[in-house]
Structures are given as C-alpha cells and as structure tokens.
N, CA, C and O atoms as a GROMACS GRO file, in nm:
protein
  512
    1UNK      N    1  -0.499  -1.825  -0.197
    1UNK     CA    2  -0.387  -1.915  -0.196
    1UNK      C    3  -0.286  -1.863  -0.094
    1UNK      O    4  -0.252  -1.745  -0.095
    2UNK      N    5  -0.240  -1.948  -0.008
    2UNK     CA    6  -0.138  -1.913   0.089
    2UNK      C    7  -0.006  -1.969   0.044
    2UNK      O    8   0.004  -2.086   0.007
    3UNK      N    9   0.097  -1.885   0.047
    3UNK     CA   10   0.230  -1.926   0.008
    3UNK      C   11   0.306  -1.960   0.136
    3UNK      O   12   0.320  -1.875   0.224
    4UNK      N   13   0.354  -2.082   0.147
    4UNK     CA   14   0.418  -2.126   0.269
    4UNK      C   15   0.571  -2.117   0.265
    4UNK      O   16   0.633  -2.099   0.370
    5UNK      N   17   0.631  -2.128   0.150
    5UNK     CA   18   0.775  -2.120   0.138
    5UNK      C   19   0.815  -1.979   0.098
    5UNK      O   20   0.738  -1.908   0.032
    6UNK      N   21   0.933  -1.939   0.137
    6UNK     CA   22   0.981  -1.808   0.097
    6UNK      C   23   0.985  -1.800  -0.055
    6UNK      O   24   1.044  -1.886  -0.120
    7UNK      N   25   0.921  -1.699  -0.111
    7UNK     CA   26   0.917  -1.689  -0.257
    7UNK      C   27   1.056  -1.668  -0.316
    7UNK      O   28   1.141  -1.601  -0.257
    8UNK      N   29   1.077  -1.727  -0.429
    8UNK     CA   30   1.203  -1.710  -0.500
    8UNK      C   31   1.167  -1.668  -0.642
    8UNK      O   32   1.155  -1.750  -0.732
    9UNK      N   33   1.150  -1.537  -0.658
    9UNK     CA   34   1.106  -1.486  -0.788
    9UNK      C   35   1.210  -1.387  -0.839
    9UNK      O   36   1.253  -1.297  -0.767
   10UNK      N   37   1.248  -1.405  -0.962
   10UNK     CA   38   1.352  -1.320  -1.020
   10UNK      C   39   1.291  -1.194  -1.080
   10UNK      O   40   1.171  -1.186  -1.106
   11UNK      N   41   1.377  -1.096  -1.103
   11UNK     CA   42   1.333  -0.973  -1.168
   11UNK      C   43   1.282  -1.002  -1.309
   11UNK      O   44   1.190  -0.935  -1.357
   12UNK      N   45   1.341  -1.100  -1.375
   12UNK     CA   46   1.298  -1.137  -1.510
   12UNK      C   47   1.155  -1.193  -1.507
   12UNK      O   48   1.074  -1.163  -1.594
   13UNK      N   49   1.126  -1.275  -1.406
   13UNK     CA   50   0.991  -1.330  -1.393
   13UNK      C   51   0.891  -1.219  -1.365
   13UNK      O   52   0.780  -1.220  -1.418
   14UNK      N   53   0.929  -1.125  -1.282
   14UNK     CA   54   0.840  -1.013  -1.250
   14UNK      C   55   0.813  -0.930  -1.374
   14UNK      O   56   0.698  -0.893  -1.401
   15UNK      N   57   0.917  -0.900  -1.450
   15UNK     CA   58   0.898  -0.816  -1.569
   15UNK      C   59   0.817  -0.886  -1.677
   15UNK      O   60   0.759  -0.820  -1.763
   16UNK      N   61   0.813  -1.019  -1.674
   16UNK     CA   62   0.734  -1.094  -1.774
   16UNK      C   63   0.586  -1.100  -1.739
   16UNK      O   64   0.505  -1.138  -1.823
   17UNK      N   65   0.550  -1.062  -1.617
   17UNK     CA   66   0.410  -1.069  -1.575
   17UNK      C   67   0.329  -0.955  -1.635
   17UNK      O   68   0.378  -0.844  -1.653
   18UNK      N   69   0.203  -0.986  -1.665
   18UNK     CA   70   0.107  -0.881  -1.700
   18UNK      C   71   0.072  -0.806  -1.571
   18UNK      O   72   0.082  -0.864  -1.463
   19UNK      N   73   0.032  -0.679  -1.580
   19UNK     CA   74   0.001  -0.604  -1.458
   19UNK      C   75  -0.102  -0.670  -1.366
   19UNK      O   76  -0.084  -0.670  -1.244
   20UNK      N   77  -0.208  -0.726  -1.424
   20UNK     CA   78  -0.309  -0.789  -1.338
   20UNK      C   79  -0.252  -0.912  -1.268
   20UNK      O   80  -0.279  -0.934  -1.150
   21UNK      N   81  -0.174  -0.990  -1.340
   21UNK     CA   82  -0.110  -1.109  -1.280
   21UNK      C   83  -0.016  -1.066  -1.168
   21UNK      O   84  -0.012  -1.129  -1.062
   22UNK      N   85   0.060  -0.961  -1.191
   22UNK     CA   86   0.152  -0.911  -1.088
   22UNK      C   87   0.074  -0.860  -0.967
   22UNK      O   88   0.115  -0.881  -0.852
   23UNK      N   89  -0.038  -0.792  -0.992
   23UNK     CA   90  -0.122  -0.742  -0.881
   23UNK      C   91  -0.170  -0.858  -0.796
   23UNK      O   92  -0.158  -0.855  -0.673
   24UNK      N   93  -0.226  -0.961  -0.859
   24UNK     CA   94  -0.279  -1.076  -0.784
   24UNK      C   95  -0.168  -1.149  -0.709
   24UNK      O   96  -0.188  -1.192  -0.595
   25UNK      N   97  -0.053  -1.165  -0.772
   25UNK     CA   98   0.059  -1.232  -0.706
   25UNK      C   99   0.110  -1.148  -0.588
   25UNK      O  100   0.141  -1.202  -0.482
   26UNK      N  101   0.119  -1.017  -0.608
   26UNK     CA  102   0.160  -0.928  -0.498
   26UNK      C  103   0.062  -0.934  -0.382
   26UNK      O  104   0.102  -0.932  -0.266
   27UNK      N  105  -0.065  -0.941  -0.415
   27UNK     CA  106  -0.169  -0.953  -0.312
   27UNK      C  107  -0.152  -1.084  -0.233
   27UNK      O  108  -0.163  -1.084  -0.110
   28UNK      N  109  -0.125  -1.192  -0.304
   28UNK     CA  110  -0.103  -1.321  -0.237
   28UNK      C  111   0.021  -1.318  -0.149
   28UNK      O  112   0.020  -1.371  -0.038
   29UNK      N  113   0.128  -1.255  -0.199
   29UNK     CA  114   0.250  -1.244  -0.119
   29UNK      C  115   0.225  -1.164   0.008
   29UNK      O  116   0.273  -1.201   0.115
   30UNK      N  117   0.152  -1.056  -0.003
   30UNK     CA  118   0.123  -0.973   0.113
   30UNK      C  119   0.037  -1.050   0.213
   30UNK      O  120   0.064  -1.047   0.333
   31UNK      N  121  -0.065  -1.118   0.165
   31UNK     CA  122  -0.150  -1.198   0.253
   31UNK      C  123  -0.072  -1.311   0.320
   31UNK      O  124  -0.106  -1.353   0.431
   32UNK      N  125   0.032  -1.360   0.253
   32UNK     CA  126   0.114  -1.468   0.308
   32UNK      C  127   0.230  -1.414   0.392
   32UNK      O  128   0.318  -1.490   0.434
   33UNK      N  129   0.229  -1.287   0.416
   33UNK     CA  130   0.328  -1.219   0.503
   33UNK      C  131   0.468  -1.213   0.445
   33UNK      O  132   0.567  -1.236   0.514
   34UNK      N  133   0.474  -1.182   0.316
   34UNK     CA  134   0.600  -1.155   0.250
   34UNK      C  135   0.594  -1.014   0.189
   34UNK      O  136   0.593  -0.999   0.067
   35UNK      N  137   0.588  -0.911   0.275
   35UNK     CA  138   0.565  -0.776   0.224
   35UNK      C  139   0.676  -0.721   0.135
   35UNK      O  140   0.648  -0.649   0.040
   36UNK      N  141   0.801  -0.754   0.163
   36UNK     CA  142   0.910  -0.704   0.078
   36UNK      C  143   0.903  -0.765  -0.061
   36UNK      O  144   0.925  -0.696  -0.161
   37UNK      N  145   0.874  -0.893  -0.068
   37UNK     CA  146   0.858  -0.957  -0.199
   37UNK      C  147   0.736  -0.902  -0.270
   37UNK      O  148   0.738  -0.880  -0.392
   38UNK      N  149   0.630  -0.878  -0.195
   38UNK     CA  150   0.509  -0.819  -0.254
   38UNK      C  151   0.540  -0.682  -0.313
   38UNK      O  152   0.494  -0.650  -0.423
   39UNK      N  153   0.618  -0.602  -0.241
   39UNK     CA  154   0.652  -0.468  -0.291
   39UNK      C  155   0.731  -0.477  -0.421
   39UNK      O  156   0.709  -0.397  -0.512
   40UNK      N  157   0.823  -0.573  -0.430
   40UNK     CA  158   0.900  -0.589  -0.555
   40UNK      C  159   0.807  -0.618  -0.672
   40UNK      O  160   0.823  -0.561  -0.780
   41UNK      N  161   0.711  -0.705  -0.650
   41UNK     CA  162   0.618  -0.742  -0.757
   41UNK      C  163   0.524  -0.626  -0.789
   41UNK      O  164   0.495  -0.599  -0.906
   42UNK      N  165   0.476  -0.559  -0.686
   42UNK     CA  166   0.377  -0.452  -0.706
   42UNK      C  167   0.437  -0.327  -0.771
   42UNK      O  168   0.364  -0.248  -0.831
   43UNK      N  169   0.568  -0.309  -0.760
   43UNK     CA  170   0.632  -0.198  -0.833
   43UNK      C  171   0.605  -0.213  -0.982
   43UNK      O  172   0.588  -0.115  -1.053
   44UNK      N  173   0.601  -0.337  -1.027
   44UNK     CA  174   0.572  -0.366  -1.169
   44UNK      C  175   0.435  -0.311  -1.207
   44UNK      O  176   0.417  -0.255  -1.315
   45UNK      N  177   0.340  -0.326  -1.118
   45UNK     CA  178   0.203  -0.281  -1.145
   45UNK      C  179   0.200  -0.130  -1.160
   45UNK      O  180   0.147  -0.078  -1.258
   46UNK      N  181   0.255  -0.057  -1.063
   46UNK     CA  182   0.245   0.089  -1.067
   46UNK      C  183   0.337   0.150  -1.173
   46UNK      O  184   0.310   0.260  -1.221
   47UNK      N  185   0.444   0.080  -1.208
   47UNK     CA  186   0.528   0.129  -1.318
   47UNK      C  187   0.453   0.119  -1.451
   47UNK      O  188   0.463   0.206  -1.537
   48UNK      N  189   0.378   0.011  -1.466
   48UNK     CA  190   0.304  -0.013  -1.590
   48UNK      C  191   0.173   0.066  -1.596
   48UNK      O  192   0.134   0.115  -1.701
   49UNK      N  193   0.106   0.078  -1.481
   49UNK     CA  194  -0.025   0.146  -1.474
   49UNK      C  195  -0.018   0.250  -1.361
   49UNK      O  196  -0.069   0.226  -1.252
   50UNK      N  197   0.044   0.365  -1.387
   50UNK     CA  198   0.067   0.463  -1.280
   50UNK      C  199  -0.061   0.528  -1.224
   50UNK      O  200  -0.056   0.588  -1.117
   51UNK      N  201  -0.174   0.516  -1.293
   51UNK     CA  202  -0.299   0.574  -1.243
   51UNK      C  203  -0.379   0.475  -1.160
   51UNK      O  204  -0.492   0.505  -1.123
   52UNK      N  205  -0.324   0.359  -1.131
   52UNK     CA  206  -0.397   0.255  -1.059
   52UNK      C  207  -0.396   0.283  -0.909
   52UNK      O  208  -0.297   0.257  -0.840
   53UNK      N  209  -0.507   0.336  -0.860
   53UNK     CA  210  -0.517   0.362  -0.716
   53UNK      C  211  -0.505   0.233  -0.637
   53UNK      O  212  -0.442   0.230  -0.531
   54UNK      N  213  -0.565   0.126  -0.687
   54UNK     CA  214  -0.557  -0.001  -0.615
   54UNK      C  215  -0.415  -0.056  -0.613
   54UNK      O  216  -0.373  -0.116  -0.515
   55UNK      N  217  -0.341  -0.035  -0.721
   55UNK     CA  218  -0.201  -0.077  -0.725
   55UNK      C  219  -0.116  -0.001  -0.624
   55UNK      O  220  -0.036  -0.061  -0.552
   56UNK      N  221  -0.134   0.131  -0.619
   56UNK     CA  222  -0.060   0.212  -0.522
   56UNK      C  223  -0.102   0.178  -0.380
   56UNK      O  224  -0.018   0.175  -0.289
   57UNK      N  225  -0.230   0.152  -0.360
   57UNK     CA  226  -0.278   0.118  -0.225
   57UNK      C  227  -0.214  -0.012  -0.176
   57UNK      O  228  -0.166  -0.019  -0.063
   58UNK      N  229  -0.213  -0.114  -0.261
   58UNK     CA  230  -0.155  -0.241  -0.222
   58UNK      C  231  -0.004  -0.228  -0.202
   58UNK      O  232   0.053  -0.288  -0.111
   59UNK      N  233   0.061  -0.150  -0.287
   59UNK     CA  234   0.204  -0.125  -0.270
   59UNK      C  235   0.231  -0.053  -0.139
   59UNK      O  236   0.326  -0.087  -0.068
   60UNK      N  237   0.149   0.046  -0.107
   60UNK     CA  238   0.164   0.116   0.021
   60UNK      C  239   0.146   0.023   0.139
   60UNK      O  240   0.221   0.031   0.237
   61UNK      N  241   0.048  -0.066   0.131
   61UNK     CA  242   0.027  -0.163   0.239
   61UNK      C  243   0.147  -0.256   0.254
   61UNK      O  244   0.187  -0.290   0.365
   62UNK      N  245   0.206  -0.296   0.140
   62UNK     CA  246   0.325  -0.383   0.145
   62UNK      C  247   0.442  -0.309   0.210
   62UNK      O  248   0.509  -0.364   0.297
   63UNK      N  249   0.465  -0.187   0.167
   63UNK     CA  250   0.574  -0.108   0.227
   63UNK      C  251   0.549  -0.088   0.377
   63UNK      O  252   0.641  -0.101   0.457
   64UNK      N  253   0.426  -0.056   0.414
   64UNK     CA  254   0.393  -0.032   0.554
   64UNK      C  255   0.418  -0.159   0.636
   64UNK      O  256   0.476  -0.153   0.745
   65UNK      N  257   0.375  -0.274   0.584
   65UNK     CA  258   0.394  -0.401   0.654
   65UNK      C  259   0.542  -0.436   0.667
   65UNK      O  260   0.581  -0.505   0.761
   66UNK      N  261   0.623  -0.390   0.572
   66UNK     CA  262   0.767  -0.415   0.576
   66UNK      C  263   0.840  -0.308   0.656
   66UNK      O  264   0.963  -0.309   0.664
   67UNK      N  265   0.765  -0.215   0.716
   67UNK     CA  266   0.821  -0.103   0.793
   67UNK      C  267   0.908  -0.012   0.707
   67UNK      O  268   1.003   0.049   0.756
   68UNK      N  269   0.874  -0.003   0.580
   68UNK     CA  270   0.939   0.092   0.489
   68UNK      C  271   0.846   0.213   0.481
   68UNK      O  272   0.767   0.226   0.387
   69UNK      N  273   0.856   0.299   0.580
   69UNK     CA  274   0.753   0.400   0.601
   69UNK      C  275   0.757   0.516   0.502
   69UNK      O  276   0.651   0.566   0.463
   70UNK      N  277   0.874   0.559   0.459
   70UNK     CA  278   0.878   0.668   0.361
   70UNK      C  279   0.820   0.623   0.227
   70UNK      O  280   0.739   0.696   0.169
   71UNK      N  281   0.858   0.505   0.175
   71UNK     CA  282   0.792   0.460   0.052
   71UNK      C  283   0.642   0.437   0.070
   71UNK      O  284   0.564   0.461  -0.021
   72UNK      N  285   0.602   0.391   0.190
   72UNK     CA  286   0.458   0.374   0.216
   72UNK      C  287   0.388   0.508   0.210
   72UNK      O  288   0.281   0.520   0.150
   73UNK      N  289   0.448   0.608   0.272
   73UNK     CA  290   0.390   0.743   0.267
   73UNK      C  291   0.376   0.790   0.123
   73UNK      O  292   0.271   0.841   0.084
   74UNK      N  293   0.480   0.772   0.044
   74UNK     CA  294   0.475   0.814  -0.098
   74UNK      C  295   0.362   0.742  -0.173
   74UNK      O  296   0.289   0.804  -0.250
   75UNK      N  297   0.349   0.611  -0.149
   75UNK     CA  298   0.244   0.534  -0.217
   75UNK      C  299   0.106   0.582  -0.175
   75UNK      O  300   0.018   0.599  -0.259
   76UNK      N  301   0.086   0.605  -0.045
   76UNK     CA  302  -0.045   0.652   0.002
   76UNK      C  303  -0.074   0.793  -0.048
   76UNK      O  304  -0.190   0.827  -0.074
   77UNK      N  305   0.028   0.876  -0.061
   77UNK     CA  306   0.007   1.010  -0.119
   77UNK      C  307  -0.039   0.998  -0.264
   77UNK      O  308  -0.121   1.078  -0.310
   78UNK      N  309   0.014   0.900  -0.336
   78UNK     CA  310  -0.030   0.878  -0.475
   78UNK      C  311  -0.177   0.837  -0.479
   78UNK      O  312  -0.252   0.883  -0.565
   79UNK      N  313  -0.218   0.751  -0.385
   79UNK     CA  314  -0.360   0.710  -0.381
   79UNK      C  315  -0.446   0.832  -0.355
   79UNK      O  316  -0.549   0.850  -0.420
   80UNK      N  317  -0.406   0.915  -0.260
   80UNK     CA  318  -0.483   1.035  -0.227
   80UNK      C  319  -0.490   1.130  -0.348
   80UNK      O  320  -0.593   1.192  -0.372
   81UNK      N  321  -0.381   1.140  -0.422
   81UNK     CA  322  -0.380   1.226  -0.541
   81UNK      C  323  -0.475   1.172  -0.649
   81UNK      O  324  -0.542   1.249  -0.717
   82UNK      N  325  -0.481   1.040  -0.663
   82UNK     CA  326  -0.567   0.978  -0.764
   82UNK      C  327  -0.713   0.979  -0.719
   82UNK      O  328  -0.803   1.005  -0.799
   83UNK      N  329  -0.736   0.951  -0.590
   83UNK     CA  330  -0.872   0.944  -0.534
   83UNK      C  331  -0.879   1.032  -0.409
   83UNK      O  332  -0.871   0.981  -0.297
   84UNK      N  333  -0.895   1.163  -0.426
   84UNK     CA  334  -0.890   1.254  -0.311
   84UNK      C  335  -1.000   1.234  -0.208
   84UNK      O  336  -0.988   1.283  -0.096
   85UNK      N  337  -1.107   1.164  -0.244
   85UNK     CA  338  -1.216   1.142  -0.148
   85UNK      C  339  -1.210   1.005  -0.082
   85UNK      O  340  -1.306   0.963  -0.018
   86UNK      N  341  -1.100   0.935  -0.098
   86UNK     CA  342  -1.083   0.802  -0.041
   86UNK      C  343  -1.042   0.815   0.106
   86UNK      O  344  -0.926   0.842   0.136
   87UNK      N  345  -1.138   0.798   0.196
   87UNK     CA  346  -1.111   0.814   0.340
   87UNK      C  347  -1.007   0.715   0.389
   87UNK      O  348  -0.922   0.749   0.472
   88UNK      N  349  -1.014   0.591   0.339
   88UNK     CA  350  -0.918   0.490   0.384
   88UNK      C  351  -0.775   0.532   0.348
   88UNK      O  352  -0.684   0.515   0.429
   89UNK      N  353  -0.755   0.587   0.228
   89UNK     CA  354  -0.621   0.630   0.185
   89UNK      C  355  -0.568   0.740   0.277
   89UNK      O  356  -0.450   0.741   0.310
   90UNK      N  357  -0.655   0.832   0.317
   90UNK     CA  358  -0.613   0.937   0.410
   90UNK      C  359  -0.574   0.876   0.545
   90UNK      O  360  -0.476   0.918   0.607
   91UNK      N  361  -0.653   0.780   0.591
   91UNK     CA  362  -0.621   0.714   0.718
   91UNK      C  363  -0.486   0.644   0.709
   91UNK      O  364  -0.404   0.656   0.801
   92UNK      N  365  -0.462   0.571   0.601
   92UNK     CA  366  -0.336   0.500   0.584
   92UNK      C  367  -0.219   0.599   0.579
   92UNK      O  368  -0.114   0.574   0.638
   93UNK      N  369  -0.238   0.710   0.508
   93UNK     CA  370  -0.134   0.812   0.503
   93UNK      C  371  -0.107   0.868   0.642
   93UNK      O  372   0.009   0.887   0.680
   94UNK      N  373  -0.213   0.894   0.717
   94UNK     CA  374  -0.196   0.944   0.854
   94UNK      C  375  -0.119   0.846   0.941
   94UNK      O  376  -0.034   0.887   1.020
   95UNK      N  377  -0.148   0.717   0.926
   95UNK     CA  378  -0.076   0.615   1.003
   95UNK      C  379   0.072   0.611   0.966
   95UNK      O  380   0.158   0.599   1.053
   96UNK      N  381   0.102   0.622   0.836
   96UNK     CA  382   0.241   0.620   0.792
   96UNK      C  383   0.316   0.741   0.847
   96UNK      O  384   0.432   0.730   0.888
   97UNK      N  385   0.250   0.856   0.849
   97UNK     CA  386   0.313   0.976   0.905
   97UNK      C  387   0.337   0.961   1.055
   97UNK      O  388   0.443   0.996   1.106
   98UNK      N  389   0.237   0.909   1.126
   98UNK     CA  390   0.251   0.890   1.270
   98UNK      C  391   0.363   0.794   1.304
   98UNK      O  392   0.438   0.818   1.399
   99UNK      N  393   0.375   0.686   1.228
   99UNK     CA  394   0.480   0.588   1.254
   99UNK      C  395   0.619   0.647   1.235
   99UNK      O  396   0.717   0.598   1.291
  100UNK      N  397   0.627   0.753   1.154
  100UNK     CA  398   0.755   0.822   1.134
  100UNK      C  399   0.779   0.929   1.239
  100UNK      O  400   0.879   1.001   1.233
  101UNK      N  401   0.688   0.941   1.335
  101UNK     CA  402   0.702   1.041   1.440
  101UNK      C  403   0.649   1.177   1.401
  101UNK      O  404   0.672   1.275   1.472
  102UNK      N  405   0.578   1.186   1.291
  102UNK     CA  406   0.522   1.313   1.242
  102UNK      C  407   0.376   1.319   1.283
  102UNK      O  408   0.285   1.316   1.199
  103UNK      N  409   0.355   1.329   1.414
  103UNK     CA  410   0.221   1.316   1.472
  103UNK      C  411   0.127   1.430   1.433
  103UNK      O  412   0.009   1.405   1.407
  104UNK      N  413   0.176   1.552   1.428
  104UNK     CA  414   0.089   1.664   1.391
  104UNK      C  415   0.039   1.649   1.247
  104UNK      O  416  -0.078   1.672   1.219
  105UNK      N  417   0.128   1.612   1.157
  105UNK     CA  418   0.088   1.590   1.018
  105UNK      C  419  -0.012   1.475   1.009
  105UNK      O  420  -0.111   1.483   0.937
  106UNK      N  421   0.016   1.368   1.081
  106UNK     CA  422  -0.074   1.253   1.081
  106UNK      C  423  -0.211   1.289   1.133
  106UNK      O  424  -0.312   1.246   1.078
  107UNK      N  425  -0.215   1.367   1.240
  107UNK     CA  426  -0.344   1.408   1.299
  107UNK      C  427  -0.424   1.491   1.199
  107UNK      O  428  -0.546   1.476   1.189
  108UNK      N  429  -0.356   1.579   1.127
  108UNK     CA  430  -0.426   1.661   1.027
  108UNK      C  431  -0.487   1.575   0.917
  108UNK      O  432  -0.598   1.600   0.872
  109UNK      N  433  -0.413   1.474   0.874
  109UNK     CA  434  -0.463   1.384   0.768
  109UNK      C  435  -0.578   1.299   0.822
  109UNK      O  436  -0.675   1.272   0.750
  110UNK      N  437  -0.569   1.256   0.948
  110UNK     CA  438  -0.678   1.179   1.007
  110UNK      C  439  -0.805   1.263   1.018
  110UNK      O  440  -0.916   1.211   1.003
  111UNK      N  441  -0.790   1.392   1.043
  111UNK     CA  442  -0.906   1.481   1.048
  111UNK      C  443  -0.976   1.484   0.912
  111UNK      O  444  -1.099   1.482   0.904
  112UNK      N  445  -0.897   1.489   0.806
  112UNK     CA  446  -0.954   1.486   0.671
  112UNK      C  447  -1.025   1.352   0.647
  112UNK      O  448  -1.136   1.348   0.592
  113UNK      N  449  -0.960   1.242   0.688
  113UNK     CA  450  -1.021   1.110   0.671
  113UNK      C  451  -1.155   1.101   0.743
  113UNK      O  452  -1.252   1.049   0.688
  114UNK      N  453  -1.160   1.153   0.865
  114UNK     CA  454  -1.284   1.151   0.942
  114UNK      C  455  -1.392   1.235   0.874
  114UNK      O  456  -1.509   1.196   0.872
  115UNK      N  457  -1.352   1.349   0.818
  115UNK     CA  458  -1.448   1.435   0.749
  115UNK      C  459  -1.502   1.368   0.622
  115UNK      O  460  -1.614   1.395   0.580
  116UNK      N  461  -1.420   1.281   0.562
  116UNK     CA  462  -1.462   1.210   0.442
  116UNK      C  463  -1.546   1.086   0.472
  116UNK      O  464  -1.588   1.016   0.380
  117UNK      N  465  -1.569   1.061   0.598
  117UNK     CA  466  -1.654   0.948   0.634
  117UNK      C  467  -1.578   0.829   0.687
  117UNK      O  468  -1.634   0.720   0.700
  118UNK      N  469  -1.449   0.847   0.717
  118UNK     CA  470  -1.373   0.738   0.778
  118UNK      C  471  -1.434   0.702   0.912
  118UNK      O  472  -1.499   0.785   0.975
  119UNK      N  473  -1.414   0.579   0.954
  119UNK     CA  474  -1.477   0.535   1.079
  119UNK      C  475  -1.396   0.571   1.202
  119UNK      O  476  -1.437   0.540   1.314
  120UNK      N  477  -1.282   0.637   1.184
  120UNK     CA  478  -1.200   0.678   1.297
  120UNK      C  479  -1.112   0.566   1.350
  120UNK      O  480  -1.034   0.588   1.443
  121UNK      N  481  -1.124   0.447   1.294
  121UNK     CA  482  -1.044   0.334   1.339
  121UNK      C  483  -0.904   0.343   1.281
  121UNK      O  484  -0.887   0.356   1.160
  122UNK      N  485  -0.806   0.337   1.367
  122UNK     CA  486  -0.668   0.342   1.321
  122UNK      C  487  -0.591   0.220   1.370
  122UNK      O  488  -0.468   0.218   1.366
  123UNK      N  489  -0.663   0.119   1.416
  123UNK     CA  490  -0.598   0.004   1.475
  123UNK      C  491  -0.533  -0.088   1.371
  123UNK      O  492  -0.428  -0.147   1.398
  124UNK      N  493  -0.594  -0.099   1.254
  124UNK     CA  494  -0.542  -0.192   1.154
  124UNK      C  495  -0.530  -0.121   1.021
  124UNK      O  496  -0.610  -0.035   0.987
  125UNK      N  497  -0.426  -0.159   0.946
  125UNK     CA  498  -0.406  -0.102   0.814
  125UNK      C  499  -0.462  -0.200   0.711
  125UNK      O  500  -0.387  -0.266   0.640
  126UNK      N  501  -0.593  -0.207   0.706
  126UNK     CA  502  -0.661  -0.294   0.612
  126UNK      C  503  -0.785  -0.221   0.561
  126UNK      O  504  -0.862  -0.170   0.641
  127UNK      N  505  -0.804  -0.217   0.429
  127UNK     CA  506  -0.918  -0.143   0.377
  127UNK      C  507  -1.052  -0.207   0.405
  127UNK      O  508  -1.156  -0.145   0.382
  128UNK      N  509  -1.054  -0.329   0.454
  128UNK     CA  510  -1.182  -0.398   0.480
  128UNK      C  511  -1.216  -0.398   0.625
  128UNK      O  512  -1.319  -0.452   0.665
   0.00000   0.00000   0.00000
C-alpha cells in the first residue's frame, strides 16, 4: 500500500496499535517516503518488543532515511547486539558511522560485515 498524503497520526493512535500492526504501518510509511513518521510509529514496536531485531532494523532504516544518524547508529547497534552474525546489520552500522564522518570506525565494521558474508555493496541501505 502506498500512502500518498502526509500521514496525520496521533500519539494516542500509535499507542493503541498492537506491535505487529505498528510494524506494518511503519513499514508502509517508510516505503511511502515518510521516514520521520515511520520512526515515530516504530518506536512503539521496539518499546513493546525490545528483542525484535526486525523492529530495530526497520527503525534504523527510518532514522537513516530521515538523516537522523546518531539514532540510526544506536538502532543498528541494537540489531548487531541481538544478531551478531547479521552481515547486513554490520553494513548498515558502517554506513551510519561513515555518514557521521567516522570513516575509520565505519571501515572496521564493514570489514566485519564482509567477513560475515556481506556482498560488499554499500550503495543502498536496503536489506534486499
């Protein structure tokens, strides 16, 4: 589903959502290019289910797309902590570090991603 109008969702509506519903809505918002709104909704997911690697990953992607790089870094670090062998999460973390001008740290994380079987592609921040 593509959302064409700017979303108008209240904090009360977000808090009333079940985590899965919030995840799917956040995913739709991100795909429709509303990353800040997606991040607001996805915070609900990770607050309710803090061990959800997919929730943190999608939240990190939303923050990254909104150019909120420090929160994106934090979210990707959470994914790496939950799934230490996730090559994509290491790549995303490396990209977030590089965008903040922390190139040496980013390069070190990319080396780990490559060792875990990452394809070395850093052009797009998409897990697919």
